[in-house]
N, C-alpha and C positions, 0 to 999 in steps of 0.2 A: 238885317239889323235886328238884334234882340229887343224885345219889348222891355220897358222898365219893370223890374222885380220879377223877371221870368224865373230866376233861380228860386226865389221864395215860392212862387206859384207851383213850380214843379215839386219842391220839397214837401208842400202840404199834401200833394197827391201821391208821391212816390216814396218818401222817407219820413221826415218830421220837420215841422216848422214851429218854433217856439215864439210866443207872443207875451210880452209883459202887459198886465192889465192894471195900471195905476189908478184907473177910475173906479175900481172895485174896493169895497171895504168888507170886513168880516163880522158876522154874527155867529158866535159859537153857541151851539145848542147842546146842553148836557142833560142827563137824566134817563131813567129806564124807559120812559115813554116817548123819547125824543122823535123817533122815526114814525111811530104810529100816530102821534099828535100832528106832526108835519104832514103826514100822508092825508090827513083829513082837511088840510088847508091848501096844499099845493096841487097843481095840475099833473105833476109827474108821478110815476109809480115808485114808491119807496118801500113797499112791503116785501118786495122780491129781490132786493139788491144782494148781489153776491159780495163776498169779502173783497175789498179794494175797488168796488164799483161806486161811482158817483152818479150824479144826475144833473140834467138841465131842465128847469121847469119855470113855471109862472105862478105868481100870486095874482088872482083876479078878484075883483070885487063882486058883490052879490049879483049884480046885473051882468056879470061876465066880462067886463072890460079889464084889460091888463093894468095892474098896479105896478108890477115890476117883473123883470126876468131875474133869474138867479142860477148860480152853480151851487151844487151840494157835493161835499167831499168828506169822507171819514177821516178821523185822526189816525196818525201813524202810531205804532206801538200799542200800549195797553190802555190808552186814554179812551174811554167809551163816550165819544162825542163826535159831532159833525160840525162842519162850518158851512154857512151860507155866504156866498160871494155875491154881494148886492151892489147896485150903484152907490157910490160914496155919498152923493148928495141926498140920497133917500134913506140912508141907514137909520138915522134916529127916528124918523117917521115910521119906518117899517118895524123897528123894535116895538114901538108903541102899538102899532096895528096888531102884530103877532101876539103881544102880551095881552091884548084885549080878549083873545080867544083862548088864553091859558087859564083853565079853571081849576080842576082837581088833578090834572095830569102831573106826573113826575117829570118835569122838564124845566129848564132854566135857560134864559136868553142872556148872553154876555157879549156886548160889543168888544171886539179885540182888534188891535192894529196889526194887520197882516198885509203882506205883499202877495199878489196873485199872478200866476203865470198859467197860460193855456198852451198846450202842445197839440198840434193837429197833424194827422198823418198815420200811415200804417205802422210806424215804429214808435209812435208817441208813448205807448205804455212802457217801453224800455227805459224811459227817463225816470220812472218811479223810483229806481234805485238811488237816485241822487238824494232823496229825502227819506228813504225807508228807515223806519224805527227812530226817526229824529224827533226829539221832544218838541212839542209845539207846532209840528208840521202836519199838514193835511194833504192827501192825494187821492184822487179817484178818477176812474175812466169815465169819459163822457163822449157823446157823438154829436158834434155840431156840423162837421163836414163828413162826406161819405166814408172816408178812410178811417174815421175814428179819432179819438183824442184823449187827453189827460189834463185835469185841472190840478194845480198845485198851489198851496198857500203856505207861507212861512212867516215867522216873526220879522217885522220890519228891519230889525237890527241885522238880520242874516240875508237881506235882499241881495246885496252886492256879491256875496260869496256864492249864493245859490244861482244867481243869474250867470255868473262866470262859469260855474260848473255845467249848467244847462246848455250854455252856448258851446262849451267844449264837447259835451256828449252829443249834441245835435250835429256838430261838424263831423264827429267820428262816425256817425251813422249816415253821413251823406246829406244831412239836412242843413238848416240855417236858423238863425235868430233874427226875427223880423223887426224892422223899424215900424213905427206907427203908420207911416205912409205906405210901407210895403204891405202890411196886414190889411189896411183899408182897401188897397187894390185887389188883394187876393180874395177877401170876403165878398166884395161887390161882384167880382167875376163869378164866384161860386153861388151868388144869389142868396147869401146869408144876411138877413136883416139884423140890424143892431138897435137895441133899446137906446133911446135918446137921439137917434139919427133918423132912421126910417120908421121906427116904432115908438109910439107914445101911449099915454094913458087914455086916449080916445078910442083905441082899437080893440077889437075882439081878437082872440088868438088866430082865428081863421082869416081875418083881414090882414094880419101880420104874417100870414103863411108860416106860423109856428106850430100848427096843430100836429104835424108829424114829428117834429123835434122835441116838443115840450109838453105834450098832452097825452095822457092815457085815457082811452075811451072804454077800457075794460075794468078799471078799478072802481072802488066804491065812491061814495059821496065826498065832495070837497067844496069849499067855498066857491059859489058861482057855477057849480057843475051843471045844474039843470039848463041854464042858458047856453053854455058851451056845447052840451050834448044836443040840444034841440037844433042849434045852428048846423051841426054836423050831420044830423040824421033826419031832420024834418023840415029843412029849409036851407037857406044859404045867406051869406052876407051880401051886401050891395057893392062892395069893392074889395080889391085884393092886391097885395104886393106881389109882383111877378118879376123874374129876371128877364131882361130884354137884350137882344143882340141888335146893334145899330150899324147900318151901312153908311157910315160917314164920320164926322168929327165927334169928339166927346161933347155932349150937350151940357148946358148949365143946369144946376139944381133948380127945379121948378119949371123946366121947359115943358111946353104942352105936348101931350100925346094925343094923337087923333087917329081916326080910321083913314084908310086910303082915300075915302070920299070927303074927308075934312071934318067929320064930326068929332068934337072934343070928348075924350073918354078918360082922361087922366093926366098925370104929370110925372116927370122924372124926380125921384127922391135922391138918388145918388148915381154918379156915372164916372167911369174911369177907362183908361186903356187897359184891356185885359192882360195880365202878366203872361198868360200862356197863349191866348188867342192872338194877341197883338192888335185886336180890334176894339172899337168902342162897345162897351157893355154897360148896363145899368140895372138899377132896381126902380121900378115904376109902380105907382098906385093907379090902378085902372078899374073901370066898372066891371062887375062880375061877368057880364056877357062877353067881354073882350079879354078875359084872363086865361082862356084855355091855351095849352101849349100849341105852338105853330100858328097862332093868330097873327095875321099881318096887320101892322100898325105903321104910323109915321111919327117921327120926332122932328118937327120943323119940316124941312124939305127932304129929309133922309128916311129911307125905308127902315123899318124895325120889325122884329119878330119876337113873340113870346117864346122863350127857350123851352124846349121839351124836357 
């Protein structure tokens, strides 16, 4: 018997899986200094972007804790601007925060109503043709899952049209358009943490296991950079989000994670039946000493292992 959402899970790895992101809102950044200014604030590298390349990054506060995650994508056509895809409920506060650091730079922040889509998979970039040279649209390659991806943003009035075209193109490429439930299952099986679910503003990037996806350790200074760098190179965090494989039923959110000897070391943050594996998988927050790949744990009475 096939696991729920197996088609979507395989599409993300083998072709393309398209996801609508209604929880994202847009901040358009215009001006000659837009990228250099943002590069001094965000954790991701923006100084070396190729044409058509986007980014996934974080805004952290001075003490290094995550304020938000975000997608960045360049405008289509001749418009010299980029869009930041941020959590909708944080947009106004983030505009105010970013504006605080805008001094003499030639950059302007404009909240814009946009609809966001993320395509995941080795053929995701091929969907860029759906919005190429389209006024008011943004598209840029990003990598949230190993096979790569593409972030797309379009005016809200064009959402239905673009969604239909993306679904059609994904199907043509052997992929799929995911429901919210399907994407949730795929990302948890892939071990991809989500801001607002497993990740919140109490965490450092390394605690959220986003340091490889969203942080450049070779770029220059940015807001909170010293703390993030020190945690990476001269110490470590006390806890960490890790993907776990569970030999049993899907546990509830908050289920205790212990060592085989019964010592409490963390809790389950999300768990699903893996679309590809067909087995219980989850994302758990555990103490640093128990976060290494292949570490044996328990979730209730069931054996669990930190995925390599």
